[in-house]
C-alpha positions as CSV (number, residue, x, y, z in Angstrom):
1,X,9.3,-30.9,19.6
2,X,9.7,-34.1,17.7
3,X,12.2,-33.5,14.1
4,X,11.4,-35.4,10.9
5,X,12.4,-39.0,12.7
6,X,10.6,-38.4,15.3
7,X,13.2,-37.8,17.9
8,X,13.4,-35.2,20.7
9,X,14.5,-31.6,20.6
10,X,16.1,-29.6,23.4
11,X,17.5,-26.2,23.5
12,X,18.2,-25.1,27.4
13,X,18.4,-22.0,28.5
14,X,22.3,-21.4,29.6
15,X,22.6,-18.0,29.6
16,X,19.8,-17.5,32.1
17,X,20.6,-16.1,36.2
18,X,19.3,-17.4,39.0
19,X,16.1,-17.5,40.0
20,X,15.6,-15.7,35.5
21,X,12.8,-17.5,33.9
22,X,10.7,-17.4,30.3
23,X,7.2,-14.6,31.1
24,X,6.6,-15.1,27.1
25,X,7.2,-17.3,23.9
26,X,5.9,-16.7,20.1
27,X,6.2,-17.2,16.8
28,X,7.1,-14.2,14.2
29,X,5.7,-14.1,11.1
30,X,9.4,-15.1,9.4
31,X,9.1,-17.9,11.0
32,X,11.4,-17.4,14.2
33,X,10.8,-18.6,18.0
34,X,11.6,-15.3,19.8
35,X,11.4,-15.8,24.1
36,X,11.3,-12.9,26.8
37,X,12.2,-13.4,30.4
38,X,11.3,-11.8,33.7
39,X,14.7,-9.6,33.9
40,X,14.7,-8.7,30.8
41,X,16.9,-10.4,28.1
42,X,15.3,-11.1,24.6
43,X,16.5,-13.5,22.2
44,X,15.6,-15.2,18.8
45,X,15.6,-19.4,17.9
46,X,15.5,-20.8,14.8
47,X,12.6,-22.7,14.8
48,X,14.5,-26.6,14.2
49,X,16.4,-24.5,18.1
50,X,19.7,-25.1,16.2
51,X,20.0,-21.7,15.8
52,X,20.1,-18.8,18.4
53,X,19.8,-15.0,17.9
54,X,21.9,-13.0,20.0
55,X,20.5,-11.7,23.5
56,X,19.8,-8.4,24.3
57,X,19.1,-7.2,27.9
58,X,16.4,-4.7,27.8
59,X,17.4,-1.1,29.3
60,X,16.6,-0.3,33.4
61,X,16.0,-3.9,34.4
62,X,19.4,-3.7,36.3
63,X,17.1,-3.5,39.2
64,X,15.3,-6.3,39.1
65,X,15.3,-7.2,42.5
66,X,13.6,-4.7,43.2
67,X,9.6,-4.9,43.3
68,X,7.7,-4.6,40.6
69,X,10.7,-4.3,38.5
70,X,11.1,-7.9,37.0
71,X,8.8,-8.4,32.8
72,X,5.7,-10.1,34.2
73,X,3.8,-10.0,31.4
74,X,3.9,-11.0,27.2
75,X,4.5,-9.0,24.7
76,X,3.5,-8.6,20.8
77,X,5.0,-9.4,17.4
78,X,4.6,-7.3,14.3
79,X,5.3,-7.6,11.3
80,X,6.9,-3.9,9.0
81,X,8.4,-4.1,5.7
82,X,9.8,-7.4,5.6
83,X,11.1,-7.6,9.6
84,X,9.8,-8.6,12.2
85,X,9.0,-7.0,14.9
86,X,8.8,-7.4,18.9
87,X,7.2,-4.8,20.7
88,X,8.1,-5.8,25.4
89,X,6.2,-3.2,28.0
90,X,7.9,-3.2,31.5
91,X,8.0,-1.6,34.4
92,X,10.1,1.4,32.9
93,X,9.6,1.2,29.2
94,X,8.6,0.6,26.1
95,X,10.8,-1.2,24.0
96,X,11.3,-2.0,19.9
97,X,13.0,-4.4,18.9
98,X,13.6,-6.3,15.2
99,X,14.6,-9.6,13.7
100,X,15.1,-8.9,9.5
101,X,13.8,-11.4,7.5
102,X,17.7,-13.3,6.6
103,X,18.6,-13.2,9.6
104,X,18.8,-14.9,13.7
105,X,19.8,-11.0,14.7
106,X,17.8,-8.7,17.1
107,X,18.2,-5.1,16.7
108,X,17.2,-2.7,19.4
109,X,15.0,0.0,16.8
110,X,14.1,2.2,20.2
111,X,12.7,2.9,23.7
112,X,10.9,5.4,25.4
């Protein structure tokens, strides 16, 4: 990714654990970049990569060292009353998160 002057823009995942990696990366309806890791972390970035949201740890993934407990599929994004809505399925839960249009802040709405 480059800025207006052609200078490369980088973002480094400083909060990732050993062997943790991205399993999905998408752009929301309101222009935020959302990522999900195999260890169940969800975060969001501004389109310029200079702002980062809080990172949410999905429930039940404290057992990622066990077989078949990591996230291996991507996720989906929707828009609901001005909020960006994110759905993430793990081997244990279905999770719904949201991001307000005017903030870079993730909230867990529910999980079941």
